[in-house]
C-alpha positions as CSV (number, residue, x, y, z in Angstrom):
1,X,-48.8,15.9,-42.9
2,X,-44.9,15.5,-43.1
3,X,-43.0,17.0,-40.2
4,X,-39.5,18.3,-40.5
5,X,-38.2,16.3,-37.6
6,X,-34.6,16.4,-36.5
7,X,-33.3,12.8,-36.6
8,X,-30.9,11.1,-34.3
9,X,-27.6,11.1,-36.1
10,X,-25.8,8.0,-37.1
11,X,-22.3,7.3,-38.3
12,X,-20.8,4.7,-40.5
13,X,-19.1,1.7,-38.8
14,X,-15.9,2.4,-40.7
15,X,-15.6,6.0,-39.4
16,X,-13.2,6.8,-36.6
17,X,-14.5,7.0,-33.1
18,X,-16.8,10.0,-32.6
19,X,-15.2,13.1,-31.0
20,X,-16.3,14.4,-27.7
21,X,-16.9,18.0,-26.6
22,X,-14.0,19.2,-24.5
23,X,-11.5,16.9,-26.2
24,X,-9.1,19.8,-26.6
25,X,-9.8,21.4,-23.1
26,X,-6.9,22.9,-21.4
27,X,-6.8,23.3,-17.6
28,X,-4.6,25.3,-15.3
29,X,-2.1,23.8,-12.9
30,X,-1.1,25.2,-9.6
31,X,2.3,26.1,-11.1
32,X,0.7,28.6,-13.5
33,X,1.0,26.3,-16.6
34,X,-1.8,25.0,-18.7
35,X,-2.1,21.4,-20.0
36,X,-4.5,19.3,-22.0
37,X,-7.0,17.9,-19.6
38,X,-6.6,14.1,-19.0
39,X,-10.2,13.0,-18.3
40,X,-9.8,9.6,-16.7
41,X,-13.2,9.7,-14.9
42,X,-15.6,8.6,-17.7
43,X,-17.2,6.0,-15.3
44,X,-18.7,8.8,-13.2
45,X,-19.9,11.0,-16.2
46,X,-18.8,10.8,-19.8
47,X,-18.3,14.0,-21.9
48,X,-20.9,14.9,-24.5
49,X,-20.4,13.4,-28.0
50,X,-20.0,16.0,-30.7
51,X,-22.8,14.5,-32.7
52,X,-25.0,14.7,-29.6
53,X,-24.3,18.4,-29.2
54,X,-25.0,18.9,-32.9
55,X,-28.3,17.1,-32.6
56,X,-29.3,19.2,-29.6
57,X,-28.4,22.4,-31.4
58,X,-30.6,21.2,-34.3
59,X,-33.6,20.5,-32.1
60,X,-33.5,23.6,-29.9
61,X,-35.2,26.0,-32.3
62,X,-38.0,23.5,-32.6
63,X,-38.3,22.8,-28.8
64,X,-41.8,23.0,-27.5
65,X,-44.2,21.2,-25.1
66,X,-45.0,17.6,-26.3
67,X,-48.1,15.5,-26.7
68,X,-51.0,17.9,-26.6
69,X,-49.7,21.1,-28.3
70,X,-51.4,22.1,-31.6
71,X,-48.5,24.2,-32.7
72,X,-46.2,22.9,-35.4
73,X,-43.1,23.1,-33.1
74,X,-45.0,21.1,-30.5
75,X,-45.8,18.4,-33.1
76,X,-42.1,18.3,-34.1
77,X,-41.0,17.9,-30.5
78,X,-43.6,15.2,-29.9
79,X,-42.3,13.3,-32.9
80,X,-38.7,13.6,-31.7
81,X,-39.6,12.4,-28.2
82,X,-41.6,9.4,-29.4
83,X,-39.1,8.4,-32.1
84,X,-36.5,8.2,-29.3
85,X,-38.2,5.2,-27.9
86,X,-37.5,3.3,-31.0
87,X,-33.8,4.3,-30.8
88,X,-33.6,2.8,-27.3
89,X,-35.2,-0.4,-28.6
90,X,-32.7,-0.7,-31.4
91,X,-29.8,0.1,-29.1
92,X,-30.8,-2.7,-26.7
93,X,-32.2,-5.2,-29.1
94,X,-35.4,-4.9,-27.1
95,X,-38.7,-6.6,-27.9
96,X,-41.4,-4.6,-29.8
97,X,-43.7,-5.0,-26.8
98,X,-41.2,-3.7,-24.3
99,X,-42.1,-0.4,-22.7
100,X,-39.6,2.5,-22.9
101,X,-40.0,4.8,-20.0
102,X,-37.8,7.9,-19.9
103,X,-36.4,8.8,-16.5
104,X,-33.6,11.0,-15.1
105,X,-31.0,8.3,-14.8
106,X,-30.3,4.7,-13.7
107,X,-31.1,5.5,-10.1
108,X,-34.5,6.9,-11.1
109,X,-35.2,3.8,-13.3
110,X,-34.5,1.3,-10.7
111,X,-36.4,3.1,-8.1
112,X,-39.4,3.2,-10.5
113,X,-39.1,-0.6,-11.0
114,X,-38.8,-1.2,-7.3
115,X,-42.1,0.8,-6.8
116,X,-43.8,-1.3,-9.5
117,X,-43.2,-4.8,-8.2
118,X,-46.2,-6.9,-7.4
119,X,-46.8,-7.5,-3.7
120,X,-44.6,-10.0,-2.0
121,X,-42.1,-10.1,-4.8
122,X,-38.9,-11.8,-3.7
123,X,-35.8,-9.9,-4.8
124,X,-32.3,-11.4,-5.0
125,X,-29.2,-9.4,-5.7
126,X,-25.4,-9.4,-5.0
127,X,-24.1,-7.0,-2.5
128,X,-21.5,-5.8,-5.0
129,X,-24.1,-3.6,-6.6
130,X,-23.8,0.2,-7.0
131,X,-26.0,2.0,-4.5
132,X,-28.5,2.7,-7.3
133,X,-29.2,-1.0,-7.6
134,X,-28.6,-1.9,-4.0
135,X,-30.7,0.5,-2.0
136,X,-34.1,0.5,-3.7
137,X,-34.7,-3.1,-2.6
138,X,-35.0,-3.4,1.1
139,X,-37.3,-5.4,3.4
140,X,-38.0,-9.0,4.5
141,X,-38.4,-10.2,0.8
142,X,-34.9,-9.1,-0.2
143,X,-31.9,-11.5,-0.2
144,X,-28.5,-10.0,-0.7
145,X,-25.9,-12.5,-1.8
146,X,-22.3,-11.9,-0.6
147,X,-19.7,-11.1,-3.2
148,X,-18.7,-14.2,-5.1
149,X,-15.1,-15.0,-5.8
150,X,-15.7,-16.4,-9.3
151,X,-18.5,-16.3,-11.9
152,X,-19.1,-20.0,-11.2
153,X,-19.5,-19.1,-7.5
154,X,-21.9,-16.4,-8.4
155,X,-24.0,-18.8,-10.4
156,X,-24.1,-21.3,-7.5
157,X,-24.9,-18.6,-5.0
158,X,-27.8,-17.2,-7.1
159,X,-29.2,-20.8,-7.6
160,X,-29.2,-21.4,-3.9
161,X,-30.7,-18.0,-3.0
162,X,-33.5,-18.4,-5.5
163,X,-34.3,-22.0,-4.3
164,X,-34.7,-20.6,-0.8
165,X,-37.2,-17.9,-1.8
166,X,-41.0,-18.5,-1.3
167,X,-43.4,-19.1,-4.1
168,X,-44.6,-16.0,-5.9
169,X,-43.1,-13.4,-8.2
170,X,-39.3,-13.1,-8.1
171,X,-36.8,-10.6,-9.4
172,X,-33.1,-10.9,-9.8
173,X,-31.1,-7.6,-10.0
174,X,-27.8,-7.8,-11.9
175,X,-25.0,-5.4,-12.8
176,X,-23.6,-5.6,-16.4
177,X,-20.2,-4.3,-15.5
178,X,-18.9,-3.3,-12.1
179,X,-18.4,0.4,-11.6
180,X,-15.6,-0.4,-9.2
181,X,-13.5,-2.8,-11.2
182,X,-15.0,-2.7,-14.7
183,X,-15.4,-6.5,-14.7
184,X,-18.2,-8.0,-16.7
185,X,-20.8,-10.1,-14.9
186,X,-22.0,-13.4,-16.5
187,X,-25.4,-11.9,-17.2
188,X,-26.7,-14.5,-19.7
189,X,-25.7,-17.4,-17.4
190,X,-27.3,-15.9,-14.4
191,X,-30.4,-15.1,-16.4
192,X,-30.7,-18.8,-17.3
193,X,-30.6,-19.7,-13.6
194,X,-33.2,-17.1,-12.9
195,X,-35.5,-18.5,-15.6
196,X,-35.3,-22.0,-14.1
197,X,-36.7,-20.5,-10.9
198,X,-39.4,-18.5,-12.7
199,X,-37.7,-15.2,-11.9
200,X,-37.5,-12.1,-13.9
201,X,-34.2,-10.2,-14.4
202,X,-33.4,-6.5,-14.1
203,X,-30.1,-5.4,-15.6
204,X,-28.2,-2.3,-14.3
205,X,-26.5,-1.3,-17.5
206,X,-25.2,2.1,-16.5
207,X,-21.6,1.0,-16.7
208,X,-21.9,-1.5,-19.5
209,X,-24.0,0.4,-22.0
210,X,-21.3,2.9,-23.0
211,X,-18.8,0.2,-23.7
212,X,-20.4,-2.9,-25.1
213,X,-23.5,-3.8,-27.1
214,X,-26.4,-5.1,-25.2
215,X,-29.1,-7.4,-26.5
216,X,-32.1,-7.9,-24.3
217,X,-33.3,-11.0,-26.2
218,X,-29.9,-12.6,-26.3
219,X,-29.2,-12.0,-22.6
220,X,-32.8,-13.0,-21.8
221,X,-33.4,-10.1,-19.4
222,X,-36.6,-8.4,-18.7
223,X,-35.6,-4.9,-17.7
224,X,-32.6,-2.7,-18.5
225,X,-31.8,0.6,-16.8
226,X,-29.3,3.1,-18.1
227,X,-28.2,6.7,-17.9
228,X,-27.5,9.3,-20.6
229,X,-24.8,11.0,-18.6
230,X,-22.7,7.8,-18.8
231,X,-23.6,7.4,-22.5
232,X,-22.0,10.7,-23.7
233,X,-25.4,12.4,-23.5
234,X,-25.2,14.5,-20.3
235,X,-28.6,16.2,-20.6
236,X,-30.5,14.7,-17.7
237,X,-32.2,11.7,-19.3
238,X,-32.2,8.0,-18.6
239,X,-34.4,5.1,-19.4
240,X,-36.1,1.9,-18.1
241,X,-36.8,-0.5,-20.9
242,X,-38.6,-3.8,-20.3
243,X,-41.9,-5.7,-19.9
244,X,-44.9,-3.5,-19.5
245,X,-47.2,-5.6,-17.3
246,X,-45.8,-4.8,-13.9
247,X,-45.4,-1.1,-14.8
248,X,-48.9,-1.0,-16.1
249,X,-50.3,-2.5,-12.9
250,X,-48.5,-0.1,-10.6
251,X,-49.5,3.2,-9.3
252,X,-47.6,6.0,-11.1
253,X,-44.1,6.6,-9.6
254,X,-44.8,10.3,-9.8
255,X,-48.3,11.9,-10.2
256,X,-49.2,14.9,-12.2
257,X,-49.9,16.0,-15.7
258,X,-49.1,13.5,-18.4
259,X,-49.6,10.6,-16.1
260,X,-53.4,11.2,-16.1
261,X,-55.9,10.2,-18.7
262,X,-58.8,11.9,-16.9
263,X,-59.4,13.7,-13.6
264,X,-63.0,14.2,-12.4
265,X,-64.4,16.2,-9.4
266,X,-66.3,13.9,-7.0
267,X,-66.9,16.6,-4.5
268,X,-65.1,15.3,-1.4
269,X,-62.3,13.7,-3.6
270,X,-60.9,13.5,-7.1
271,X,-61.4,10.6,-9.4
272,X,-58.3,9.8,-11.4
273,X,-57.9,7.5,-14.4
274,X,-54.2,7.0,-15.0
275,X,-52.6,6.9,-18.5
276,X,-51.2,3.7,-19.8
277,X,-47.5,2.9,-19.9
278,X,-45.1,4.6,-20.7
279,X,-46.9,7.9,-20.0
280,X,-48.2,6.5,-16.7
281,X,-44.7,6.9,-15.3
282,X,-43.6,10.1,-17.1
283,X,-45.5,12.7,-15.2
284,X,-44.7,16.4,-15.8
285,X,-43.2,18.0,-18.8
286,X,-40.7,15.6,-20.2
287,X,-37.0,16.3,-20.9
288,X,-37.3,16.3,-24.7
289,X,-33.8,17.7,-25.2
290,X,-32.3,15.1,-22.9
291,X,-34.2,12.2,-24.5
292,X,-33.2,13.3,-28.0
293,X,-29.5,13.5,-26.9
294,X,-29.8,10.0,-25.4
295,X,-31.4,8.6,-28.5
296,X,-28.7,10.2,-30.7
297,X,-25.9,8.8,-28.5
298,X,-27.5,5.3,-28.8
299,X,-27.6,5.5,-32.5
300,X,-24.1,6.8,-32.9
301,X,-22.5,4.2,-30.6
302,X,-24.7,1.4,-31.9
303,X,-23.1,1.9,-35.3
304,X,-19.5,2.0,-34.1
305,X,-19.0,-0.7,-31.5
306,X,-15.9,-2.2,-33.2
307,X,-14.1,1.1,-33.2
308,X,-15.2,1.9,-29.7
309,X,-14.0,-1.5,-28.3
310,X,-10.7,-1.4,-30.1
311,X,-10.0,2.1,-28.8
312,X,-10.9,1.3,-25.2
313,X,-9.3,-2.1,-25.0
314,X,-6.0,-0.8,-26.4
315,X,-5.9,1.9,-23.8
316,X,-7.0,-0.5,-21.0
317,X,-4.0,-2.8,-21.8
318,X,-1.7,0.2,-21.8
319,X,-3.2,1.4,-18.5
320,X,-3.0,-1.9,-16.6
321,X,0.5,-2.5,-17.8
322,X,1.6,0.9,-16.7
323,X,-0.1,0.7,-13.3
324,X,1.7,-2.6,-12.7
325,X,5.0,-0.7,-12.7
326,X,4.0,1.6,-9.9
327,X,5.6,0.4,-6.6
328,X,3.0,-0.7,-4.0
329,X,0.0,-0.4,-6.3
330,X,-2.7,-3.0,-5.8
331,X,-5.4,-3.4,-8.4
332,X,-8.9,-4.3,-7.1
333,X,-10.6,-7.3,-8.8
334,X,-13.8,-9.4,-8.3
335,X,-13.0,-12.4,-10.4
336,X,-9.3,-12.2,-11.0
337,X,-6.9,-10.1,-13.1
338,X,-7.6,-12.0,-16.3
339,X,-11.4,-11.5,-16.3
340,X,-12.9,-9.5,-19.2
341,X,-13.7,-5.9,-18.3
342,X,-14.6,-2.5,-19.6
343,X,-12.1,0.5,-19.3
344,X,-12.3,0.9,-15.5
345,X,-9.5,0.2,-13.0
346,X,-9.6,0.8,-9.3
347,X,-6.5,0.5,-7.1
348,X,-4.8,1.5,-3.9
349,X,-1.2,2.3,-3.3
350,X,0.7,1.2,-0.2
351,X,1.6,4.0,2.2
352,X,-0.2,6.7,0.2
353,X,-3.2,8.8,1.1
354,X,-5.6,8.2,-1.8
355,X,-7.3,11.6,-1.4
356,X,-4.0,13.4,-1.5
357,X,-2.9,11.5,-4.6
358,X,-6.1,12.5,-6.4
359,X,-5.7,16.1,-5.5
360,X,-2.0,16.2,-6.6
361,X,-2.9,14.4,-9.9
362,X,-5.4,17.2,-10.6
363,X,-3.5,20.2,-9.4
364,X,0.0,19.3,-10.6
365,X,-0.6,17.2,-13.7
366,X,-4.1,18.1,-15.0
367,X,-5.5,14.6,-14.5
368,X,-9.0,13.8,-13.5
369,X,-9.6,10.6,-11.6
370,X,-12.1,9.5,-8.9
371,X,-11.2,8.7,-5.3
372,X,-13.5,7.2,-2.7
373,X,-15.8,4.2,-2.6
374,X,-17.6,5.0,-5.8
375,X,-21.2,4.7,-4.4
376,X,-20.5,1.0,-4.0
377,X,-19.3,1.1,-0.3
378,X,-19.9,-2.6,0.5
379,X,-18.1,-3.8,-2.7
380,X,-15.2,-1.4,-2.4
381,X,-14.6,-2.1,1.3
382,X,-14.6,-5.8,0.7
383,X,-12.3,-5.6,-2.3
384,X,-9.8,-3.4,-0.4
385,X,-9.7,-6.0,2.4
386,X,-9.1,-8.7,-0.1
387,X,-6.3,-6.7,-1.6
388,X,-4.7,-6.4,1.8
389,X,-5.4,-2.7,2.3
390,X,-6.6,-1.1,5.4
391,X,-7.8,1.9,3.5
392,X,-11.5,2.7,3.0
393,X,-11.0,4.5,-0.3
394,X,-9.5,3.7,-3.7
395,X,-8.5,5.5,-6.8
396,X,-10.3,4.8,-10.0
397,X,-9.1,5.6,-13.5
398,X,-11.8,5.1,-16.2
399,X,-11.4,5.3,-19.9
400,X,-13.7,6.4,-22.7
401,X,-13.9,8.0,-26.0
402,X,-12.2,11.1,-24.6
403,X,-9.2,9.2,-23.4
404,X,-5.8,9.0,-25.2
405,X,-2.5,7.1,-24.9
406,X,-0.9,10.4,-23.6
407,X,-3.5,10.6,-20.8
408,X,-2.6,7.0,-19.7
409,X,1.1,7.6,-19.9
410,X,0.8,10.9,-18.0
411,X,-1.1,9.1,-15.2
412,X,1.4,6.4,-14.9
413,X,4.3,8.8,-14.9
414,X,2.6,11.0,-12.3
415,X,1.8,8.1,-10.0
416,X,5.4,6.9,-10.1
417,X,6.7,10.4,-9.4
418,X,4.3,11.0,-6.5
419,X,5.1,7.6,-4.9
420,X,8.8,8.2,-5.2
421,X,9.0,11.9,-4.3
422,X,5.7,13.0,-3.0
423,X,3.8,16.1,-4.2
424,X,5.7,19.2,-5.2
425,X,2.9,21.5,-3.8
426,X,1.6,21.9,-0.3
427,X,-1.9,20.7,0.5
428,X,-4.3,21.0,3.4
429,X,-7.6,19.4,4.4
430,X,-10.8,21.4,3.7
431,X,-14.0,19.8,4.8
432,X,-12.3,16.4,4.7
433,X,-10.8,16.7,1.3
434,X,-7.2,17.6,0.3
435,X,-6.9,20.9,-1.6
436,X,-3.8,22.9,-2.7
437,X,-2.6,25.8,-0.6
438,X,-2.3,29.1,-2.3
439,X,-4.4,27.9,-5.3
440,X,-4.5,30.6,-7.8
441,X,-5.9,28.5,-10.7
442,X,-8.4,30.8,-12.5
443,X,-11.9,29.7,-13.1
444,X,-13.4,29.8,-16.6
445,X,-14.8,33.1,-17.6
446,X,-18.4,32.1,-17.1
447,X,-17.7,31.4,-13.5
448,X,-15.3,34.2,-12.9
449,X,-18.0,36.6,-11.7
């Protein structure tokens, strides 16, 4: 039987960068004006790609329960869901034997992997990790390596840490790109060191996957975790892709329908035979729409890396050059200002309240940035100290397919104006955050009630 299955959309590599939903969004200012929204917060959550929205709209009439439904729509949804695994393998250059387990996000993926480790597995990671990669690994078998000053220092520190671990299974957890500074980690080199010590490698690709191609076999990593909401597919799906044996040997991360092959009544207890991977760790009704959105985003981006990289790197050069002209601004860096990075820049400004700057940028200029420690408190605090700042928070501007040169220039102009003259509006603290006084900006109609 031939099923009319919605396919993940692709685009020719010669096409311009794909558009995002909300690219023409206009937002109100406290002055009563409206301006085009300057979204410089892609590192937190990226907007939806237009092709992803179109793919979701195409699927929705066919949406039904997957895997065991006899209805035609159910069979279509099942085909869509299972085809998405191949899209993830293509996007990551994964091995044909690698499991593709769909999760909610990177945090979910890494917690799943942490629950699946063999007993007495030694885990080595750097303390610069995002909390999603830092917190799942705790206990006496975990070695946290302090932030290195250079990639060479990172390699040496990892080598020494692995040499000090006991015999038995080992796992190294690495970040592809820092969500604080955007800097790329030397994943392939660190993976080679891990291999010499018989260790497996898990890659947190949440911040890398939207910006650069990833090849599991070239990098020689065993697991990759990523999130759809950072990959221009904000529909609640993520994935863990990698070797199946540890996942197959582990108890299900969640238990329920789908994770079970058979449940039998033994009177005083239930007998359970668990499904094989990947269904073993996908209990409950799966997020078919989110998975299709994620697969579509992977296919679209995978065909357009040259255009994506050219767009982002041009804007990144413009952003960093502009920020360098702001008096008192200090850019945070792990490995030095010349190190390769994706479109993420975090900074502090001497004598300025970071939270107030973020509030004024939004309320007076229509610019969205992130302020805080970016769910990487250890890394951000240490980098602020290295930059000579006593602050505990930084500002982060992050670029993506929804960013433009005008957005970058507006941010630089706004920062220079705020540093020189201060905000034009009055602000007050509300539950620890700065908010405008007498804020009459109207909510969109769907929230107005």
